[in-house]
N, C-alpha and C positions, 0 to 999 in steps of 0.2 A: 177652182179659181179663188183668189182673194178678192171677193166682191166688195163693192163700196159699202154695202150694209155690214159685212163682217169687219171691214176696216173701222167703220164708225163705232161698232159695238166694242171693239178692242180699245180704241182710243178713248172712248167715253169711260170705259171701265178703269183704264189706267189713270185718267184724270180724277175720277171719283175716289179711287183708292189713295192717290197722292194727297188730295185735299182732306180726306177723312183722317189720314194719319199725320197731317201737318208736314209732309215731306216735300222737298223740291225734286223735280225731275232730274235724274242723273243721266248724263249722256250715254254712258255704257249700258245702263239698264234699258234705255229707249232703243238703243241699237240692238240689244238682245231680243227684245219684244218684236221688233220689226223683222229681224232675220229668222226667228223661229216661225213667225206667221208666214213669211215667204216660202220657207222650206216645207211646212206642212201643207201648203196649198199648191205647191209646185208639182213638177213631173217626177216620177220615180227615177232613181232612188231618192226618197225624201228623208235624207239622213244628214244631220248637222252635228259638228263637234264644237262646243263652246267652252273655252277656258274663261271663267268669270272670277276675277280676283276677289279676295275677301272684302266684303262690304258692298259688293255690286248689287246684292239683293236678287240673286239668281232664281230663287223659288218663285218670286213674283214675275221675274223675267221670262220664265217658261210657262207658268200656269195661266197668266193673264191672256196670252194668245192661244194656248193649246186648248183650254176648256171651251171657249166659244166655237172654235173651229171644229173640235171633235163633236160637239152637239149638233152643229150644222151638217156634218158629214155622217152622223149616226155611228160614230166610233167611240171606243172607250179610251180614256187616258190612264196608262199604268205608270205611276211614279215609283221608281225602284231605287233604293239606296243600299249601301253596303253595311250600314250600322243601324242598330235599333234606335240609337239616339236621334239620328236624322229622321227616321220613320216617325218617331213620336213628335218631333218638332213640326213636321209637315202636317200630321193629323191633328195634333192638339193646339197648334199655334197658327201656322201659315194658312191652312185652308179655312178654318173658322174666321180668320181675319179677312180673307177675300170675300167670304159670304157676307160678312157684316158691312164691309166698306167699299167693295168694287161694283156693287149693283148688278152682279151676274148671278143667276140662279143655277145651282148645280148640287148634285148629291155626291157623297164620298164615303169610303169605307177603308178600313185597315185590313189587309190580308196577310196572314202568316201561314207557314207550312203546317201540315198535319202534326208534325212532331213537336209543335209548340203547345199542343192541347192534350189534356188528359183523355185517355180512352176509358170511359166509364166501365166498359166490359172488362178490360184488362185490370182496372183497379178493383172491381168486384171479385174477379177471379183470383187476384193476388191475395185477397183476404180469405176467400173461400177455400182455395186449394194451396194454402201456404206450405203444407207438408209435401205437396207434389206427389203423393202416393198414387193418386188416380190418373192425373194428367200432368206430364212434364212440361208445364207452361213457361217456366222462367229459368233464366241463368241464375247460378248461385250468387248470392250477395255476400260481401265481406262483413256486413252487419245486418241486424234484424231491422227491417223497415216497417214492421207492423204498425207501430205507433204513428209513424208519418202517414201511412196509407189510411189509417182509421181517421186521422185528423183531416185529411184531404176529403174523404167521403162525407164526413160530417159537415165540413165547411161548404161543400158543394150542395149538400142537402138543405142546409139552412140559408143558402143563397148569399153567404158571405164571401164566396169565391166563385169565379166564373169558369174555372177549369183551365185557365191559361197559365202556362209556366211563368210568364213574365209578371203576372199579378199575384203569384204566391209569395207571401211575406216570408222573409228569412232565407230564401233560396233553397234549391234542392240539389243534392249530389247528382252528377250526370248519370252514374250507374243506376241510382235509385229511380231517376225519372224514366230511363229507358224501359224499365219494367212495366210502366203504366201508360205508355203511349204506343202508337203503332204506325205502320205505313199503309199505303193503299192495298197492298197484298194481304195484310192481316185484318182488313176491315170487311165486315159483312154488309155495310151500307144500310139500306132500308130494311134488310132482314134482321138486323141486330135489335135485340130487345131494348137497348138503350138509345135507339136512333132518335126518338123525339126529344131526348134530353141532351144529345151529343153536342158538346161545346164546339167541335170542329164544324159540324154540319150547320149549326146555328150561325156560326160566323160566315160560313160559305154562302148560306142562303142570303145573307146580308149583302152579298156582292152582286146579286142579280139586278140588272138594270141600272147599276150605279154609274155615274158619269166618270168619277175619278177613283181609282183603286190604288192605294199606297201599299207597296210590297217591298221585298228586298231581292238582291241579286240571286241569292240561293234559291228562293222560291221561283223566280222567273226562269232560272236555268233548269230547275227540277220540272217545272211545267212544260218547258220546251222539249226536254229529253223524253217526256211522255207523249210527245206529239203535238203539244199545245192545246189549250182549251180544256185541260183536265181540271184545273182549279181556276185559272184566270181565263179571260176571254180569248178567243182564237187570235193568233198573231195578225192574221190578215185584217181583223177588225179592230186592231189596237194601235194607238200611238204610244210608243214607249218613251218615257223620259228617264234616262239612266243617270241619276245623280251620283256623285262620287264614282264616276265612270272609270277612273284610273284603276279601280279595283277589279274591273270586269275581266281582264285577261287572267289574273291570278285565280279568281273565283272559278273561271271556266276550267283552268288546269286542274284545280282541286276536284271539281265536280265530275270531270271525265277521267280522272285517274283511276287505275285499278290496282289493287294490292291484295295479297293473301299470304298467310304463313303456312308453310307446307306441312309440317308435322301436326300443327293445330288443326289443319283441314282434315288430316287423317283421323284424328280423334273425333272431330265433328261428324264425319261420315258414319262412325260407329253410333253416334247419338241419333243421327237421322234414321238409321235402321231400327234403333230401339224405339224411337217415337212411332214409326209406322207399325212396328210390332205391337206396341201398346194399343194403338188405334184399332188394329184388327181384332184384338181381344175385346175392347170396349164395345165394338159394334157387332160382336158375335160372328166374326170371321166371314164377312160377305166375300163371295168369290172374286169380284173385280178388285176389291181392296187387297185381298190376299195376294193376288197376281202382281199388283203394283208393288206391294211391300217386298215380295220375293225378288222382283226385278231390281228394286233399289238396293237391296242388300247385296245382290250379286254384282251389280255395276259399281256399287260403292267399294266393294273389295277390289275390283279391277282398278278403280281410280286410286285407291290407296297404294297399290303396287306401283302404279305409274308415278305417283307423287313421291314415294320413297326413293325410287330410282332417280327422279329429278333432283330431289334433295341431296342425294349422294354425289351427283355430278356437280351441282352448284357448290357444294361444300368443299370441293377440290380447287375452286378458283382462288387466285392470289388476293385475298381480302386485305384491306388496309384498315388500320385502327382509326376510328372516328372519335370515340371517347372511351371512357373506362368500361362501358358496358356494351358497346356496339362496334362492329366492324362492317365495312362497306366494300362492295365491288361494283363498279359502274361499267356498263357495256358501252364502249366507245361509239358515239353517234347513235346510240340506242340499238345497235345491230347485235342480235343474239346469234352465237355460233350455231351452225347447222345441227350439231349433235344435241344441243340443248333445245333447239326448236323442235326436233323430232320427239324428244322426251316430253316436252310441254304438249305437243300434239297428241301423243299417246294417252296422256292423262286427261286432256280436254274432251276426248271422245266419250268415255264413260261418265265424266262429270256432266257433260251435256245431256246424256240420257237420264241421269239422276234428276237434273233440273227439269227436263221435260216431264218425267213421271211425277215430280212434285207439283207441277202445274196441273197435270191431270187429276191428281189426288185432291188438290185445292178446288178444282172445278166440280169434282164429284161431291165434295162436302157442301158446296153451294147448292147443288141439285138436291141433296138430302134436306138441307135447310128450307128449300123452296117446296118440298114435298113431292118432287119429281122422282126421287128414288126413296124406297122404303127400307130403312135399316132398323134393326133392333137398337134401342137407345139413341134413335136418330136425333132426339132433342139435344144431345151433346155435341152435335156438329158445330154449333155456334161457338162452343168452347175450344174446339180444335182448330178453327179457322186461323186465329192469330198465330198458333204454333206453326202451322204449315206455311203461313205467310212469311214468318221469320226465316224458316228453312229455305224457302224459295228465294228470298232476297239474298241470303248468304251464298246459295248455289250460283245465283246470277253473277255475284261479285267474283267468285273463284273462277267461274267460266270465262268472264271477261278478261281477267288477268292471264289465264292460260292461253286464250286465243291471241292476245296481244303478243305474248312471248313466242307463240308458235307462228306468228305472222299471218293469222287467219282472220283478223277482225276487219280487214278491208278498208280501214280508215286512211284518209290522206293525211299528209303532214308528218313531220319527224316527231318521234317520241323519245323521251329520256327513259332508260330502263336501268334498273340497278337491283342489287340484292343486299339486304341488311341481315347480318348474322349476329345473333346474341348467343348466350350460353345454352339457351333452350331450343332455339329454332332458327330457321332461315325464312325471311320474308322477301317475296319478289314484288317489285313495284314498277308500274309503267305509267307515265304521265305525258300528255302532249306538250311539246315546247312551242308549237305554233297554234295557240288556241283560236287564232283568227279563222282557220279553216272550219272549226266547229261553230263559231259564231256566224260565219257566212251561211253555213248550211241550215242552222236552226233558227237564226234570228234575222239577219240582214236581208236574206232572200225572201223572207216570208212576211215580215211586218209591214203594215201600211206605212208607218213612218217611225223615226227614232231620233231623239235628241240626246246626245252624250254631253254631259257637262260636269265640271268640277273646278275647284280653284287651282288644281294642278293637273293639267292634261299635257302641256308641252314640256319638253326637256331641252334645255339649252336654247329655248326660244322657238322650237319647232314642234310640229305635231307628228313628225316622221315616226318616232318610236311608238307612239300610241296607235297610229294607223297601222303600222306593221303588226303589232301584237294583237290588234282586234280584227285584222283582216279587212279593214275598210279601204276602198279604192275609189278614187274620183269623188271624194267627199269634201265639202267645204269645211274649213276650220276658221273659227272666229276667236280672236283674243281680245278680252276686255280687261284692261288693267284695273287694279284696285284704286278707289278714289282717295285712299288714305294719304295723308301728307307725311310719308315715311321719313324723309330727311329731318323733320322737326319733332318726331315722336319716338324714333327708334335708332339705336346705335348698334352697329355690328362690329365686333372687335376680335382681332386675332393677335394674341400676345407673342412676343419673341420667345418661342419655346426652345428649350435646349434639346429635347429628345424628339426622335421620330417615332410615330406609332408602330413602325415595323419592329422596334425594340420594345417588346411587351413590358418587361420589368421596369425599364427606365421611364417609359411613358406613363405607366400606371402610377409609379412613385411621384412623378411630377404632377399628374392630375390630382392625386390625393393631397399633395402639398398646397395646391392652388385653390381647391374647392372652399375651404373655410374662409380664405381671404376674399374670394369672389362673392360668396353668398352671405356672409355675416352682416354686411351693411343693408341687406334687403329683407323685407318682411316675408317674402315668398320667392320661390324659384322652382325651376324644372330642370333636372339634370338627365341627359340622355346618353346612353351607351349603345354600342353596336353588338355587344356580346355579354352573356352572363359571366363569362370568365373574368373580363376586365371589371365589370360591375362589382363582383364579389371581392376581387383583389383590392380595388380602391377602397371599398367599405372597410376591409380588414385593416387598412392603414390609417383610417381617419381617427381623430381623437374621440373618445367616448362622449365628451360633453357636446361636441358638434354632431356626432352621429345620432344622438337622441332626438334631434330635430328633424330627422329624415323619415319619410314615409316611402318604403321601398316596395317596388313591384314584387309580388309573390308573397308578401306578408298578409295579404287579404285579397279579396276580389278587387278588380279595377274600380268598380263603382264604389265599393266601401272605402277604398283609399282616397278617392276624389272627395267623397262626402266628408271624411274625417279631416282632410286638408282644408276644405272650405270652412268647416266648423271651427277649426283652429284659428284660421285667419280672421274669421268673424269675431272670435273672442279676443283678438289682439295678440295672439301668440304667433311666433315664428314657425313656419312650416315649409319644408322643401320636399318635392316629389322626385323620386329617382326611378327610372325605368328604361325599357328598351323601345323597340320600334312601335309597339302598340300605344305608347304614350306620345309618340311623335305626330300623331294625327287623330282627328276625331275627339280631341280633348279641348273643352272650352273653358279657359281660365282667364277671364277678363280682369282688368284693373289689378287690385292688390292680391288677387289669387295667383298672379304670376308676373313679377316684375323683372325676372332675369331667367333667360334660357341659356343653359350651359351645355354645349355639345362636345363630348369627349373626343370623338373622331369623325372624320368624314364618313357618311353612311354608305360605304361600298358594300355590296352583297357579301355574305359570308363565303369565303373562297372554297369551302368544301360542300356547298349545296349541290346535290347531283343534277337538279334541273338547270341551274345556272351554268354548271360545268358543261352539260350537254349542249346548251344553247351556244356557249362560246365555241365549242368544237364545231358545231353546225355552221356558225358564221365563218369560222376559219376555213372550213372546207369549201366555202364559196368565195374564198379570196378576200374576205372582209377582215377588218381589225376589230375583234370582239371587245377589246378594252375601250377603245374610243367610240365605237358604235353602239355598245350595249352598256358596259359597266359605268362609263362616265355619265351618259344621259340618265341612267337609272339613279345614280348617286345624286345628280343635280336635282332630280325631282324629289328625292327623299330629303335633301337638305332644305329645299324650299318648304316642304311640309313641316319639318321640324321647326324651322324659323317661324312658320305661321302660327305656332302656339302662342306667340308673344302678343301681337296686336290684334285685338278682337273687335274693336270699333274705333271710330275716327278720333275719339278723345283719349284713347288708351295710350300708354307709354311704357318704355322699358329698354332693356339692353339684351343683346345676344353675344355670347362669347364662345368662339370655336377654339378648342385646344389642340389644333392640328395644323402644324406649319406647312404641310404639303400644299395647302391652298395658295401659299405664297411662293413655294420653291419649285413646284412641278409645272410642267407645260400645260396641263389641263386646268390648273388652278384659276387662270383668268376666265376661262369659260364658265366655271362654277360661280365665280363672283358675279359675272355678268348676268347669270340666270336669276340672281336674287332681286327682290324689290329694291328700290333706290334708298336703302338705309343710309344713314350717316356712317361712313366707313372710317375705322381706325385700325390700320393694319400694321403688324410688326411692332406694336407698342411695347415698352418695357413693362415688366411685372409691377413695378412701383406705380405705374400709371393706371393699373387696373382698379385701384381703390378710388371710388368716386369722391369728389370734393364735398358733395352734398347729396342727399337722397334723390334729388331731382336733377342731377347734373346731366342726365341724358336728354333732358328736355330743353329745347331751344325754341324761341318764339313764344307765341301766345296760346298754344294748345293747352287745354285744361282737362283734368281727369276727374 
C-alpha cells in the first residue's frame, strides 16, 4: 500500500529537490511521480507506460517515487536504458543530484555486461600464446595486436586503466577487443588465477545490496535469458524502470534472433575436432577426454554432411538481389518448406550432440581445475576453459538456428526466416516478429513491477503499437506533453517540392540543390537521410565549397563526429552533421549546436528489410492493413524522434524542414502532422520563402536563447 508515511517521504523529497535546484513544480512531472507511486504500490500487474515529452524531467519523475518505495519493500530498482549516453547521464548527473538535493538516502551502481570488461586471463594468454602453437586460443587477426595488448596490460598494472572498454582512451577495434574478453561459459570464476583482480567481478561485487542499479536493455535481456539473477537481482525482487523503452522490442528481436553460415559452420566443426585433439595430447590422452574428442569428431562429420545437404537445397531457392554483394530469399510468413525442415532437423541432431559433448568437456575441465580429476598438465585446464567456452557458445548459436528452421524450438509467436547468399556462403537467419511473447515470458510475468518510459512511446497519439510489440495487456498508459512553448520557439516547414521521393534521381537532385540554400544562413544543422544510397548520391552532387562544412556519418565514430562538430561550433566555425537513423535520436545538440534539422524523406522503414516484410505479411494474413497499422505509426514515431533533435530545453529555438511533399499530398500525411508537437507550421511554402529574413526569424515572442 501507498502508506501515508511513504506519501509524505516522496512529497518532501520532491519539494526539497525543487527548492534546492530552484525549480518550479511542473504539472506533468507531479502527475508522473504520483502515477508511478500508485502503480508500484498497487496490485499486480504493477506495470505502467509513460510517454514523457522532452523537458518533463522524467528521470526525477520515476526515481523520486521508485527509490523510497523500493527501500520500503526491500526491492532493487533497475534503471535500464538503450544507450550508454543515458546510462552515464543517470549515473554521473541525475542520481548524484538526487542524493545531494532530495534528502533521500540510497546507494547506486553502474552495471555493464561481461563483454564490456577485459578478461585478464585472456589478455595474458594473448601475449603468452601469441603464436598459438601450444593452445589454439584465438581467432586469426587481420593485424598484429601485440602492442595494443601490452599497453592494456601495463595500463591495468599501473592502475591508469580500470579494465573497462568504455574507459580505454582511443577506442579499440571490435575484433581486437573480442580476443581479450569472454562470456560466462569461458570464465573460470573464482578458480581463475586473476579472479581477485578481475574488473568484471569487482564491478559485479559493487552491485550487492545496492538500492539502484543502472544497466542497459542488452544486459537486462541477457540476464533474463539466463534465468534472471545471473548478474542483476532476481526479477521477482526488482522494480524495472525501462527508459528509452521504445527500443525494447527491437532489442528483444536482436537478442533472441538466431543465425549461422552453413559452410563456415562446416569449417568450424573441423576446428572443434582439432581443438579437442590438441587437448587430448596436452593432457596425455586421458580416456574420458579421448572418448569425448572421438565422439565430437564423429558427430561433427555427420553434422557437416547434413549442413552441406542443407546448403545445397537452400542454394536452389529463387534468391533476389539485395545489393551488389548479397542476395536474399525470405520464407513467406516464416514458414520453412517440409524438405528444408527435414534437412535442418537432420543437421540439428549431431550438432546437438556436439554441443552436449562440449558442455561435458567444459565441466570436466572445471573438475580438473578444482582438483577433483587428476590429469597430467592439469594446471593448463584454466587456459583451455575460454577455448571450450567459445566453442560451446558457437555450438549453441548454430543449434538454435537449426532448431528454429526445423520447427523444433517450441517457441510461441511468428518468426521471420530468411537466407542471405553471398559469393562465399549461405547464412540462415530466424528472428521473432512478435517480441512481446518473449518479454511476457521473461519479464512481465516475473518482475515485481516495471515502468516503461520514453519521450516517444505513442504513435499517432496512441499506445497501441507499443503495447502490441511489447506484449503488454491491460496496462495503463500515461501521456505527459512537453512543457516547451513550441509555437514560439520552433518552426516546421515543408516546401513546395517538385519531385516525389519515389523518383530517386529527381528527388536526390532536388535535395542536393536545396541543402546549400537551407543551411548556409545557419551556424549549424543536422541533415537526416533514410538510406546510405541517397545520402551518398546527394553528397556527390553538392558543391565542394559547401561539402567541406559537412561532418558525415561513417567518416569517424559517432562520438568523434559529435565532438568535432561541437568543437567547430565553439570556435565560431560553421558545421553541419549528416547521417542516418542513428543520428535521429539520442543526439543532444542544444542551442547553436543545432539550429536547423533537415529531413530528406519521411522515415518509413526500408522496404526490403526481411523482418518488416514478414511483419507486414503476418498482419495481412490476419486481415489487417500493414501500411496503416504498422508502417505509418512507425514512421510517425521516427519523425517525432528526428524532429526532437532540435529543441533540447525551453529557451532553445530553431527550424525543421521536411523535403518530402507526401506529408501534404497523401492521405496519411495529416495523421503524421497531427502526431508532431505544436510547432509553428509553414506548409507548402515556395522555395524562395525558405531563406530566413534574419537569423532569428523563427523566433516569435519573448523566448530567449
